[in-house]
N, C-alpha and C positions, 0 to 999 in steps of 0.2 A: 600579613597577606603582603609586604613584600618579598617574603621567602617564596611563598608559593608563587607569585608572577616570575620568580627569577627562575623558578624550579620549573615552571612552564615554557619557556622561549627556549632550552636547548633541543625540546625536543621536535619544536613547531621548525623551529632553524632546520634539524635534522631532516626532517622529511621535504622539507619546501626544498631545501638545497641537495638531496638525491633525486628529488622529481624534476629540476632545473638541469641537474648535470646529465641526468639521464635523456630528459627531450633533447637539449642541446645537442647531446651525440648522435642523436637519431636526425634531427633536425639536419645537421652537417653531411651527414651522411647520405639525406636522400636531397641533397643540393648537389653535391658530388654524385652522384648516381644520373640524378635527372641531366646535369651540364654533361656527362659524358656520354647517358642518351641520344641527348640532344646533337650532339657533334658525331657523334656513329652513325645518326639517321641521315643527318644531312649531307655528311661525306658521302653515305651509300645513295642518296636522292643525286649527287653530282654523277655520281659515278654510273649512275644508271642511264642518268639522261644523256651521257657518253655515247659515240659512235653511232650505231642502228637502233638504239634503245629509245621509241620513243613512245612510254607509257602515258608521259603528262601527255603528249600532243595525239592520243588516239582521234581525237573528235576531228583535227584537221585531216587527218589521211581518212577516218569513215569520209567523211563531205567528199573530197577528192574522188573518192575508189566510188561512191555511189554517181558521182557527176560522168565518170568514165562510164558507168555502166549504163546508163540512161543517152548516152551521146556517142556518136559515131567517131568525132574527131575531139580536138581539144581545144575548137572553137569557141571563142566566146566564154574562155574557163578564168579571162584577166578579172572579172568582176569580183567572181567569186574568190581567188585567190587575195586579192585585196580587203576585202569582206572579213576572211580568215586571219589574217595578218592585224589587223585593227582590231579585232577581239581578243587577240593571243596576245599583242605587242612584240610578237617575233616578224622575222623576216621568211617569207614563203618562197620558195623559186619549184620552178617544173620546168625540166627538159627532157627532152629525148633521150631515148638509151646511146646515142651520139654525141648528148650535153648541147645538143642544141636548144636554144632557149625557148621554152612556149609562153612562162610566164613569170615575174619575179614581182615581187611588192616594194621592192629597192627603190627609196625616194631619191637618194643621191644621182646625178646629173650621169657618174661614173659608177657604178655596183661595185662593191668589191667582191671579188674573185669567190668563186662559190668552193667549198672545202672539196677534197680529192676525194673523200667518199660519200655518197648519198645517204639521208638516214631514210629511205624507205623506197622501194619501187613500187607505183601504184598500177595495177595490173586486175584490172577486176575476174578475169579468168585464172590467175594464179593469184589468191589473196594470200598476205600474211599471217597468218591465224593468232601469230603474239600481238600482233598490233591493230587488229582488226575490232572494229567492234562491232562483235558479232551477232547477225537478228537472230529474235527468239526462235523463228521460225527454220527450225533444224533443215537439212537438205539430206539427200540421201547421200548413200555412202557414195555414188562417184562424183559428187556435186559441192564435198566438202570443199575445192578450192575455190569456187565460183560464187564470185557476189550474187546474195538472191535478187538483186537488181537488176543485175542484168537476165534480161528475160528476151528481149530478140524476137525472133518471129510468132512468140507467143504473145504478142502484145495486141489485148483485145481491143477491138474498134469499137466506137462510140454506140452502136448498135444492140452489140453483142452485150457490151457490159450494163448498157441500160435494162436491156432485158433479163440478164442474171441478177439485178441489183432489186430489180421488183419482185423477184420472185423469193431472194434472200429476205427481204424485207416483213413478204407475206409469213414465210416460215418464222423471224424473230418475233411477231405480234403474235402468231400461233401459240408458239411456246411460251411467249411471257400469260397469255391468256391461261395458259394450265398451269402455271405456278412454275414454268421454268424460266429461270432467269436468263436471257439470251443477247445479244449484242450482234452486228455485221459489222466483219472485219473486211476490208477489202488488200489485195495484194499487191504486188508492185507490178503484177500482169494485168490488173485492173477487175482479176477475177473476184467476186466477194465471196465470203463462205461466214454461218453463222454459230459462233463461238456460244458454249454454253457456260454458264456458271457452273465452275468444280470441274469443268474439262471431263465430263463422263458424258460420250456421244448416247450409249447406251440410256440413258433417261429418257431420251427423247423415242424409243423403243415402244411400240404398243400405241402409238398416237397417232395423229390426222398431220404431223407436225414434224415429220421424218425429216431431217435435211439433205437427205441422199440423195432430194432429187435435183440438186447442184451439183452432182458428182458427174453427169455426163459433158463433155467436152462439146465444145463449140465446133462450127464448120474451120475458123482460123486454127485453135488448138488442134484438129485433127490434120489437117495439114501441117503442120510444124512438128508434130509429134510422128506423122508416118515419115519424114525425112528425116528424124533423129533416128529412128529405127533403124531404117534403112545405110545410117553413117554406121550405126554400131556394129549391123548384119555386115558390111562392107569389110570393116575392120577385122571380125573374126571370121570371116572367109579367107582373110591374106594367112591366118595363123592357122589354116585346115580348121577351123572348129565349127559347128553347125550355128543355125539362127539362134536368136534369144527375143523373148516377150517381155519386157518391162510393163512391170506392175503400176501403179500412181505414185508409190513413193521411188521410184527407178530401183526395186529390188525386181530378183526374176524368179521369182517363188522357189518351189522345193526341185525342182530340176531343169535343164533343157528341154524345151517344149518343142516335140517336131510339130510342125503344123500340118492339118490335113485341108484342103481347098475348103476355103469357106472364107468371111467378111474378115478383114484382116484387123487387131485391135493396136488402139494406138498407144502410145507410151505416155508416163504423163508429162504434166505439166512441170517447170523448175519455178522455184519461189514457191510459192502456195497454188500452184495452178498444179492440181493434183489428180483430175478428174478421171477415172476409167473410162476406158473405150468398151463398145459392146464384146463380149467375150466371142472367140471364133466358133463354129461348129463342132470341132472335135481335138483335143489336144491330149496327147499321151505324155505325161511326164517322165522326163527320163533323169536317175540319180546323176551327179555328176561330181568331181574330186575338187580340191580346196583349190588346185593348181586353175581347174576352169571356173572356179569365182574369180580367180588375180585377175587370169586374161577380159573376163565379162568386165570386171570393176574398171579396167583398164582401158578398154575398146571404149565404154559409154561415156567416162571421162573426155577420151578422145573426142568422140563424136559432138557432145555437148562443144567443147572448146571451140570446135572447125564449125559448127552451128554459128557460133554467137561471134567469131571472130568480125563478122563485117560488120557487126549491131554496136562493137566498143568500141572506146576510146586505145590508140596504141599503149602500147605498156610506155611509161614516164617517169622518171629518176625526182623525187621530193627530197628538197634542200632544205631543214628548217635549221633555224641560228637567229642572232641577233644583227643588227644591223653594221655591226662592223666586220662580221662575218666569220664570228666565232658559232661553232656548232649549238651549243650553250652556252647562257649567261653567264658572267663569269662571279666568283666567289671571293672576295677578299674580308679575311678578320681584320680590321684595319683594327690601331688603339682607340676609337673612337667604338667599334663593335664591341673589343674587349670588356672597352667600359661596362657598355651597356648589360654587356651578357654578368660581370662582378656585381653589378646595382641590382641586376635581377637577381641574383641568388643571395646579396645582403640584405633585401627586402624579405623575402621568402624567410632566411633567417630570423629578421627580426619580428615578422609576422608568426613566427614560431612559439619563438621563445615567450613573447609576450601573450600567446591562449597557454602557454605553459604555465606563465605564473599567474593569469585568474584560474585556470583549472586548478593548481595547485594551493592558491588559496581556498579558493570552493571544496575542496579537499580537505583542507585542515581547520577550515571552521567550524566543522561538528566535532572533529578530533579535539578539538581545545576546549568547544563546550563539552564534553563527557570529561576533560580530565578536570576542569573545575568542578563538575558536578562531584568525579570522586574524592577531588580533595575536598569540597566541603562535608561530604559523607564522613572521610576519616578524623576529623579536627571535631564531629558531634554536632554541625550545626544539622538545620532543619534540611533534607531532601528535597530537590527540584526537582523538577522532570526537562528534561533535555527535549527540543524539538525534533521532531523525527521527518529528514528533509525527502525521503521517498524510497523507494521498496529496491534501492540497491544493498550491497554489502555494507554500509556505513549507517544507512537506514534502519537497517535491521540490526543492527548493534545498539543503535539508539534505542528502538523498541524494544529488546532484552534487558538492555541497564535502566530503563525505565520500572520494568516488569518488576526487575530487581530490586531497585531502590523501596517500590510499592511493597514488596513482601517483606524487604526489610523494616520499614516502617511498620507494618502490621506485626510483626515478631515483635518489635522494640515496644510496642503500644502493649502487647501480650505479656511480655515479658514485667513491664512494669504493672499491669493489672495483676499478675499472678502475685508479685511482692507485696501488694497492697494484701491481696487477698490472704495470704499464707500467714502475714501478721497480724492482721486481724483475728482468721480462726485461731490461730496461737496466743492469743490476747484475750480472749476469752473466756477458755480454762484457767491458763495463768493466773487472770484476774481475781477470780472467782475463788481459786487455790488462796492465792494471796490473802486475798480481805477474810477468809476463812481462819487461815493461819493468825492474822494480825488481831481477828476478835478471840481466837484463844489464849493468844500472847497477851490480852489487854484484861483476859478475865468476863467476856463477855459474850463468849461462846463455853459451854462444855464438850469437853471431849468425848460424849457419849456414841454409841453405837452409831446414832442418827449424824451426826457429825462425820464419824469415820466414813461415813456411805458414801457420804455429798462429798468428799474429799477423791472417794475412790472413783465414782461416777465422774469429775472433771478430768483426773489423770487418764482413766480411762478413753475418755474421747478426746485429749490430747494424743493418747499412745497411737489410736486411727488415724488421725492426722498424718501424724506423721510416719505411722505404718502406708499410709496409702502416698504418699510425697515420695517414700522411700523406694517403692513399687513403679512408682510412673517414671523416678528418675533409671531405676536400673533397665524400663523399658525402653525408654529412649536412648540408652546408651548400648541397646544389644546384648545386653547381659543379663536379663530376666529368664533364669533355668526352669526348667518344665524339667519333672519326671511323670513321664506317661506311664498308665498302667490301665488293666481294662477295668472298665468304670461301668456299675449298673445303670442306668441312666433313671428308671426309677427309683431305684433306691436310693441315687442322691437327691433328687426333687421331694423325696419324703425327710429327705434328712435336713435339707433346707428348709422345708413347709413347719417341719417341726421346730428349729431353731426360732424360728419367726411369730410359733403360733402365739406366745405367750404376749407380744408385742400386738397382733395382731386382733385377740379376744380383749386387749384393752383397748385397742382405737374403735373395735364394733366391725371389723370387717372379715368377712367370711375366708376363708384359705381353701382352697381345691388343689388336687396332682389328680392330672389325667395321661398316665404313661403307664405302659406296660411294665413288669417287674423282671422280666426276663431279659431284654435286650441291653448289650453291652458295648461301649464306645469308649476308646484309647484316648486317654487324655489324664492330666494332671488332676485327680480328683481334690487334691487342695484349694487348687486353682480355680478348677470349674465351681466350687463350691462357692469361692468368694465370688467368681463373678453372678453366679444366679443369685447369690445372696444379696449382694448391690444392689440387682434390678427385685427383688421381691422387698426389700425395705425401703427402697424407692417408690413402688407401688401401693403398699401399704400408709406409707408417709400422704401421700398424695391422693387417697380416698377416701371419703367422710365415711360417718358411721352407718352401718345399713349396706354398704359396696360390696363388692365382694374381688378377689384375686385371684385366677386360676393360673396353676402350673402346666403346660400341654408339652410334650414330646412330640415328634412323629419324623418316619422318612420323606422327604419332601416327594421325591418319584412317585411312591404307592398311598402318598396321603396317610400312612401313619408308620411307628416305628416296625424297621423290621431288619432281618439280617440281608445284607449283600445292599441297601438302600446308599448312592451314592453319596447322598449329604443326609447329616443328621441337624433337624428343626429343635431349638430350644425355646420356647416361647411364656413371656409372662406380660399377662392382660388385668386389666385391671378396668372397672366402672366409675375413676375417678374422675376428677374436674377436664381431664384435658390439656394438651397442649396446643396454643395458639396457632396457627400456619406459620406465620412467620417466624416463630421460635422453634419447630422444630426441628432446622437445622444446626442449632446450637446447643441441644441438647448434649451430646457430646464434649462437648469444649469445658477446659479446666474452670472451676470455679463460676460456670455460669448457672446461672438460677433463674427462674423465672420470675419470682419474686426477687426485684433488687434491693429492699429495705435491708439495712442488717437488721430490724429487727423482725427477722422474717418468720412465721409460723409454724414452716415445715421442716426447719433444721437441717442438719445436714452441710457439710463442707463443700460440697459441689465438685469435686473428685471422684464419686463414684461411678458415676456412668464412663466417666474416661480413663478408667482402671480397666472398666468394663471393656471396652473398646478395645485397649493393648491386650489383652489377656485371650479375646477373640482371634487378635491376631497373630498370637504367637501361637496358638493352634491352630493356625492357619486358616480360619473362618473368618466371620465378620460379624457385626451386628447392625442391625436398622430399627427404627421408631417408628410406626405411625399412631395418629392420634387424631380424635373429630372433639373439639373443643366441647364440654359439658357431657360426653357419652363414657370416656374413654381412653384411654392408650394401648399401646401393645408393644413389648420390646421382645426383638427375634436375634436369637443368637444362630448362626449357620454354622457346625463344624463339621470338614470332611470326615466320612466313614473310615477313614484312613487316616492312623494319628501323625503329628509329627517326627516320628521316628518310624516311617512304614506300616505300623502294627494295624491291623484290619479286626473288624467286631468279630465276633463272636460269642455263640451261642453255647 
């Protein structure tokens, strides 16, 4: 046992050592990569905050942009600036474009000088699209640079807002009633709109809840829309181009419209004020070029800026930094910070190594159990199953090992039983022969013909056992040679019946053959007679007097023996005692007998049926048995019509 333990230790240490080495290497590479990525990310964030990049301060910019869009001046912005500074912990300052102070969150009596460059320009009519927190309600092509909260003259008075809200609430309730989820959303101008879940307006078509009732502009919107359309037309006229009629999304349709006298169509509202005015009486669309498109878009944008300029605050410079005057907070990788980073890396490494040790120990434990069980099997000890930990590779290996160990144990038991049975079968005839010879030597028995016949019978029995064992050994080794030739099945069954007729008559058993005489099967005639003879001998032995043993042959496909059948079936049926259902699966095992006692009445060595199975398999066929206890048994040989060497049946 000391030698076994010492032989197991190197395997365990080797596997665990390699696992730990690989884990430590992976952990070190992971920590180094993480540290490098953290440094690169931090450096990139610092560089991003420098200059005019205010991605981290988009909320400050957007809040001040909204204030400018809703107020004509910057008066009163101080409270908003201080609140933003308190929330962000940064210094926020606003100045005019000539750097005249408008608001500053600095608390010092003498604020530090502002940086030479502003962080951004707050102008609701020229939004910085990189910094601005854009509204989800997109604008038309002419309003991309105008903040949607800048509505100016399109701001609805309370009366119009209340009337539209009541209409929107009724439509939302109606849509919800018919199974369409809808909410009322109010835009910067105060105009409500019905928003359906799924954003599919066509779902409301065909109902009495069509939200298009809200599309008609109010009196305030018509007035502002007419003024905007006039500014855009004036710009186009200065360029020598015709007038344009804007759609509700600030587009201008499929061509430049040539108006015919009739009511004018107002243009759409900014933001989400997008109601369309009544259509003119007659319009004749005319195709225009890409240059016309660019000119119209430029004029619409100029007109909107001109219209809203008196409603929004003037552009201001925005400065965001710390209290010391720097644009972004400082970053100093001090020795303390370095120690923290090193400590965190060491902690990660320690945790990784600890986890690797636990994983390695868990991996080695079942392998150690497998190694111990295999060494016990090698030393001849009784086998023991190893625990199956799971359905992974090691679990499947343990299950396979348990199956192998159990199979080996069964084979060992069979080997021991076989040795015992062979010794018993050989001892009986040898003991008889020895006893008769000693009796003759002592003068107690005369060497008369009966004496010689008795010795010959025992010798023949001994020879049968030895021949059976030799056949089984040859079959197991794969050296059982066949000499196939055309065999007339009917004649072969008749020969077997004739050979066992005397024994059958002595036992009072009727032996009959049911097979045609003209059919031919390619097989080894000697081995086939041996297989059928063993079945007949076994049937006669287990059939009481007055019973019957029948030999049949037929083709499986046609129900009878015929040329061209795919399989030839030879059946030996008896009306004997039968075999219990629990014993039926053992009848082809070596040395197995239904009668377990050594003083059995039915005789036989227990090898005949095992030899039948081997001979059937050597011919490429099979053998099976069916039985009803108390009524009889039937043993069936199934042989292919094409023999082992490719020979086919013929007539």
